[in-house]
C-alpha positions in Angstrom: -15.7 -7.9 -140.6 -13.3 -5.2 -139.1 -13.6 -1.5 -139.3 -10.7 1.0 -138.7 -11.6 4.4 -138.0 -11.5 7.2 -135.2 -14.5 5.5 -133.2 -13.8 5.4 -129.4 -12.9 2.1 -128.2 -13.2 0.4 -124.7 -10.2 0.8 -122.0 -9.9 -3.1 -122.2 -9.2 -2.9 -126.0 -6.7 0.1 -125.6 -5.1 -2.0 -123.0 -4.6 -5.1 -125.3 -3.6 -2.9 -128.3 -0.7 -1.5 -126.1 0.8 -4.9 -125.5 3.6 -5.9 -127.5 2.1 -9.5 -128.6 1.4 -10.8 -131.5 -2.4 -11.3 -130.6 -2.9 -7.8 -129.6 -5.1 -6.0 -132.4 -4.0 -2.6 -133.8 -5.5 0.5 -132.1 -8.9 1.4 -133.5 -9.6 -2.1 -134.7 -13.5 -2.7 -134.0 -16.0 -5.5 -135.2 -19.0 -4.3 -137.1 -22.6 -5.2 -136.6 -24.8 -6.6 -139.4 -25.9 -3.1 -140.0 -22.5 -2.0 -140.5 -22.4 0.1 -137.0 -19.2 -0.4 -134.7 -19.8 -2.9 -131.9 -17.3 -2.6 -128.8 -19.2 -5.4 -127.2 -18.3 -8.0 -129.9 -14.8 -6.2 -129.9 -14.1 -6.9 -126.2 -15.7 -10.5 -126.3 -13.2 -11.3 -129.5 -10.4 -10.1 -127.6 -11.2 -11.7 -124.2 -11.3 -15.1 -126.0 -8.0 -14.5 -127.9 -6.3 -13.6 -124.7 -7.8 -16.8 -122.7 -6.6 -19.3 -125.5 -3.0 -17.5 -125.7 -3.1 -17.7 -121.9 -3.8 -21.4 -121.9 -1.4 -22.0 -124.6 1.4 -20.2 -122.6 0.7 -22.4 -119.5 1.1 -25.7 -121.5 4.0 -24.2 -123.1 5.7 -23.4 -119.9 5.4 -26.9 -118.3 6.2 -28.7 -121.7 9.5 -26.5 -122.6 11.7 -25.5 -119.7 15.2 -24.2 -120.2 17.0 -27.5 -120.0 14.9 -29.2 -122.2 15.3 -26.5 -124.8 18.8 -26.6 -124.5 19.1 -30.2 -124.7 16.9 -30.7 -127.7 18.0 -27.6 -129.6 19.1 -29.7 -132.5 16.1 -32.0 -132.7 14.0 -31.9 -135.8 11.3 -29.5 -135.4 7.6 -30.7 -135.0 5.0 -30.6 -138.0 3.3 -27.6 -136.5 6.5 -25.5 -135.8 7.2 -26.4 -139.7 4.0 -25.2 -140.8 4.3 -22.0 -138.8 7.8 -21.7 -140.3 6.2 -22.2 -143.6 3.6 -19.4 -143.1 6.1 -16.9 -141.9 6.8 -14.2 -144.2 10.0 -13.1 -143.5 12.8 -13.1 -141.0 11.4 -10.0 -139.3 8.2 -12.1 -138.1 10.7 -15.0 -136.8 12.5 -12.4 -134.7 9.6 -11.0 -133.2 8.1 -14.2 -132.6 11.4 -15.4 -130.6 11.5 -12.2 -128.5 7.9 -12.6 -127.8 8.4 -16.3 -126.8 11.6 -15.2 -124.5 9.4 -12.4 -122.8 6.8 -15.0 -122.1 9.1 -17.5 -120.8 10.7 -14.7 -118.3 7.2 -13.8 -117.3 6.2 -17.4 -116.6 9.3 -17.9 -114.7 8.5 -14.7 -112.3 4.9 -15.8 -112.3 5.4 -19.2 -111.1 8.5 -18.2 -109.0 6.3 -15.9 -107.0 3.4 -18.5 -106.6 6.0 -21.2 -105.1 7.7 -18.5 -103.0 4.1 -17.7 -101.4 3.2 -21.3 -101.0 6.7 -22.1 -99.5 6.2 -19.4 -97.2 2.8 -20.2 -96.2 4.0 -23.8 -95.6 6.9 -22.8 -93.4 4.7 -20.4 -91.5 2.1 -23.3 -90.7 4.8 -25.7 -89.7 6.5 -23.1 -87.6 2.9 -22.4 -85.6 2.0 -26.3 -85.4 5.6 -27.1 -84.0 5.3 -24.2 -81.7 1.7 -25.3 -80.5 2.8 -28.9 -80.1 5.8 -27.9 -78.2 3.7 -25.7 -75.7 1.3 -28.2 -75.3 4.2 -30.8 -74.4 5.3 -28.3 -71.8 1.8 -27.3 -70.4 0.1 -30.7 -70.5 2.5 -33.1 -71.5 0.6 -36.4 -70.7 -2.7 -35.1 -72.2 -0.5 -34.1 -75.3 1.4 -37.4 -75.3 -1.8 -39.6 -75.5 -3.5 -37.2 -78.0 -0.3 -38.2 -80.3 -0.8 -41.7 -79.9 -4.3 -41.6 -80.6 -3.6 -39.6 -84.1 -0.7 -42.2 -84.8 -3.0 -45.0 -84.5 -5.5 -43.1 -86.7 -3.0 -42.4 -89.3 -1.5 -45.7 -89.1 -4.8 -47.6 -90.1 -6.4 -48.4 -87.0 -10.1 -47.4 -86.3 -12.0 -46.9 -83.3 -14.8 -49.6 -83.3 -17.2 -51.2 -81.0 -16.7 -55.0 -80.4 -19.9 -56.4 -78.6 -20.0 -54.6 -75.0 -16.3 -53.3 -75.4 -14.5 -50.6 -77.5 -11.2 -51.2 -79.2 -8.9 -50.1 -81.9 -9.0 -52.5 -85.0 -6.6 -52.6 -87.7 -7.0 -54.9 -90.7 -4.7 -56.0 -93.6 -7.2 -58.6 -94.7 -8.4 -59.0 -98.3 -12.2 -59.2 -98.9 -12.9 -63.1 -99.3 -9.4 -64.3 -98.0 -8.5 -66.1 -94.9 -7.3 -64.1 -92.0 -5.2 -64.4 -88.8 -7.2 -62.9 -85.8 -5.1 -61.3 -83.1 -6.6 -59.8 -79.6 -4.4 -57.8 -77.6 -5.5 -57.3 -73.9 -4.1 -54.5 -71.5 -3.4 -54.7 -67.8 -4.7 -53.0 -64.5 -5.0 -49.4 -64.8 -3.8 -49.4 -68.7 -5.7 -49.0 -71.9 -5.7 -50.4 -75.6 -3.1 -47.8 -76.4 -0.4 -49.7 -74.6 -0.3 -51.8 -77.8 0.2 -49.0 -80.3 3.7 -50.3 -81.0 2.5 -53.7 -81.9 -0.5 -52.4 -84.0 1.6 -49.8 -85.8 5.0 -51.6 -86.2 7.1 -48.8 -84.7 9.7 -48.9 -81.9 11.3 -51.9 -83.6 8.1 -53.9 -83.8 7.8 -55.7 -87.1 5.0 -54.7 -89.3 1.7 -56.7 -88.9 1.7 -59.4 -91.9 -0.7 -59.1 -94.6 -4.0 -60.9 -93.6 -4.3 -60.2 -90.1 -6.9 -58.6 -88.0 -5.5 -56.8 -84.8 -8.1 -55.9 -82.1 -6.8 -53.9 -79.2 -9.5 -53.9 -76.5 -10.5 -51.7 -73.9 -11.7 -53.6 -71.1 -14.9 -52.9 -69.2 -15.0 -49.4 -67.5 -11.8 -48.3 -69.3 -11.9 -45.4 -71.8 -15.3 -45.5 -73.0 -16.1 -49.3 -72.6 -19.2 -50.1 -70.8 -18.9 -50.7 -67.0 -19.4 -54.2 -65.7 -21.5 -55.5 -63.1 -18.6 -58.1 -62.0 -14.9 -57.1 -62.2 -13.9 -60.6 -61.3 -11.4 -61.9 -63.7 -13.2 -65.1 -64.9 -16.2 -62.5 -65.5 -13.9 -60.3 -67.5 -13.0 -63.1 -69.6 -16.5 -63.9 -70.5 -17.2 -60.4 -71.6 -13.9 -60.6 -73.8 -15.3 -63.8 -75.4 -18.4 -62.0 -76.3 -16.8 -59.2 -77.9 -14.2 -61.5 -79.6 -17.0 -63.6 -80.8 -18.3 -60.8 -83.0 -15.3 -60.8 -85.1 -13.7 -64.2 -85.7 -14.3 -68.0 -84.4 -10.5 -68.4 -83.8 -8.2 -66.1 -82.2 -4.3 -65.7 -81.2 -4.8 -63.7 -77.9 -1.9 -61.7 -76.3 -2.4 -60.3 -72.6 -0.1 -58.2 -70.4 -0.3 -58.3 -66.6 -4.0 -58.5 -65.5 -4.8 -58.8 -69.3 -2.7 -62.1 -69.3 -4.4 -63.5 -66.6 -7.8 -62.8 -68.1 -6.5 -64.1 -71.5 -5.6 -67.5 -69.6 -8.9 -67.9 -68.3 -10.3 -67.3 -71.8 -8.3 -70.1 -73.1 -9.4 -72.3 -70.4 -13.1 -71.5 -70.8 -13.0 -71.2 -74.7 -10.6 -73.6 -76.0 -12.4 -74.0 -79.4 -11.7 -70.3 -79.8 -8.3 -69.5 -78.5 -5.8 -71.3 -80.5 -2.7 -69.3 -79.7 -2.1 -67.8 -76.2 0.7 -65.2 -75.6 1.3 -64.3 -72.0 3.2 -61.1 -71.6 4.6 -60.8 -68.0 1.3 -62.1 -67.1 -0.3 -62.4 -63.6 -2.5 -65.3 -62.4 -0.7 -67.5 -60.3 -0.1 -67.3 -56.6 2.6 -65.1 -55.5 4.4 -65.7 -52.1 6.6 -62.6 -52.7 3.6 -60.2 -52.6 5.0 -58.2 -55.2 1.8 -58.5 -57.6 -0.6 -57.6 -54.6 1.5 -54.7 -53.8 1.7 -53.4 -57.3 -2.3 -54.0 -57.6 -2.8 -52.1 -54.4 -0.7 -49.2 -55.7 -3.0 -48.8 -59.0 -6.1 -49.2 -57.0 -5.3 -46.0 -55.1 -2.9 -44.1 -56.7 -0.8 -41.3 -55.5 1.9 -39.4 -57.1 4.6 -40.8 -54.9 3.6 -44.4 -55.2 3.0 -44.1 -59.2 6.6 -42.8 -59.3 8.0 -45.7 -57.4 5.9 -48.1 -59.6 7.4 -46.6 -62.9 10.5 -47.2 -61.7 9.8 -51.0 -61.2 8.1 -51.5 -64.1 10.8 -50.2 -66.6 14.3 -51.7 -67.1 15.2 -48.2 -68.4 12.6 -45.8 -67.2 12.5 -42.4 -68.9 12.3 -39.2 -67.1 8.6 -38.0 -66.7 8.0 -34.2 -66.4 6.9 -33.3 -62.6 3.9 -31.6 -64.5 2.7 -34.8 -66.0 2.3 -36.9 -62.9 -1.1 -35.4 -61.8 -2.8 -36.4 -65.1 -1.3 -39.7 -64.9 -2.9 -40.2 -61.5 -6.3 -38.9 -62.7 -6.4 -41.0 -65.8 -5.7 -44.3 -63.5 -8.4 -43.0 -61.0 -10.8 -42.6 -64.0 -10.7 -46.3 -64.6 -12.2 -48.9 -62.2 -8.8 -50.2 -60.9 -10.4 -50.0 -57.2 -13.4 -52.1 -58.1 -11.1 -54.6 -60.0 -8.7 -55.2 -57.3 -11.6 -55.5 -55.0 -12.9 -58.4 -56.9 -9.7 -60.4 -57.1 -10.0 -63.5 -55.5 -7.3 -66.1 -54.5 -9.7 -68.9 -56.3 -9.4 -67.1 -59.5 -5.5 -68.2 -59.6 -4.8 -70.7 -62.3 -2.5 -72.7 -60.3 -4.6 -75.9 -60.5 -5.8 -75.1 -64.1 -2.7 -74.9 -65.8 -3.2 -78.3 -67.6 -6.4 -77.0 -68.9 -4.8 -74.5 -71.4 -5.0 -76.5 -74.7 -3.6 -73.6 -76.9 -0.4 -73.3 -78.2 1.5 -71.1 -75.8 4.3 -68.7 -75.8 5.3 -66.8 -72.6 7.1 -63.5 -72.9 8.9 -62.4 -70.1 11.0 -59.2 -69.4 13.7 -60.1 -67.1 13.9 -56.7 -65.3 10.4 -57.0 -64.0 10.0 -55.4 -60.7 6.2 -55.9 -60.5 5.9 -59.7 -60.7 8.7 -62.2 -59.9 10.1 -64.4 -62.4 9.2 -67.5 -60.8 5.6 -67.0 -62.2 7.1 -67.4 -65.8 9.1 -70.8 -64.7 6.1 -72.2 -63.2 3.8 -71.4 -66.0 6.4 -72.9 -68.6 6.5 -76.3 -66.3 2.7 -76.5 -66.0 1.3 -75.7 -69.6 2.0 -78.6 -71.9 4.5 -77.7 -74.9 4.7 -73.9 -73.7 7.7 -71.9 -74.5 9.3 -69.3 -72.5 11.1 -66.5 -74.2 13.0 -64.4 -71.4 14.0 -60.8 -72.6 17.0 -59.1 -70.9 16.9 -55.6 -70.3 12.9 -55.3 -70.6 10.6 -54.7 -67.6 7.0 -55.5 -66.9 5.7 -53.9 -70.2 7.8 -55.5 -73.1 4.9 -54.0 -75.5 6.2 -50.5 -74.7 9.7 -51.1 -73.9 10.6 -54.4 -76.2 7.9 -54.4 -78.7 10.1 -56.4 -81.1 10.0 -59.5 -79.0 6.2 -59.4 -78.7 5.9 -58.9 -82.4 8.0 -62.0 -82.8 6.0 -64.1 -80.5 2.8 -62.8 -82.2 3.8 -63.3 -85.8 7.0 -65.3 -85.9 5.0 -68.5 -86.2 1.5 -69.9 -87.4 -0.9 -70.4 -85.0 
């Protein structure tokens, strides 16, 4: 029931009455109570419901009827609802009024959403600019720390998780489906390095192939490195036993890849655990007697690093060494000193070399060797290839001591190119 008179109406009602839209009531329209008295509360509630319903229809109409759609479908047969609406229209005046209202609503919606999109765009550009400026400033002020932080972020975004594997911490990335058989691949870093040296292999970046489906990648941090518990004995064979304890928590059989000292440790693991190591990938691995003395010199440099010594080591380790900011070198030296390189160097023994145990390797073996390595001599790869039965040696031109960083495609090929 409605009543039209001179009673005072609310500000909200007067505002709705002034809108030139079909759903606005005439000025002075009021709802009556059961006793016949005007009810501003009911009137205001009624108008609020009508306004909310109309706004909802306007939003839906805006998304479903763009200008392009209206122009392409002008001659389409109108829907049943539109036909019914036209049948109810009393005359051309109402249709013209409805078209005018539709145009005004469309223009209003365009300006409304344009303003929202503009604000969102400006906010996004502002956030991007601030993040870029912050990253640039961090790279200038703390280049090494920022570089390592970005590596950790990339590993996390790439699906690698930081996990505990027995006594060691590791980065684990799995593409195995529940209930399916999996290939388990362990990645072992060298002296003074960490598990993040295998980031390109794990993520399939830098030219490396993406790990195939059904693979578990486990890049371990050896004892005392980046959160892994320190060891009572840092001998090579003792570290191989610690590595075995970590791997046994995940899979019974492994493909094991090791670089430098990590290759030496993986080598001993294959000798002492033949039923667990089915495939061995030695990446510029140490472990044999070295008459040139290059390996001992490099280990001594990492055991007691200084900025000049590390600069020289950097030039020897890479075929194409990148320029390192001067500000980064103190952090590089500090990170190596924070690892048990001195204890490991002191625990190295001549009897731990594998010259007399080459025939004890039963696993399928691939030796990956960067030809431009200035840390270890090429003769080591040649002797290992002759001594290990069925071993294959892949020489990589223009690649140094760290192929997993400098030539990751060759390492991925050795890891995933053939079935273990």
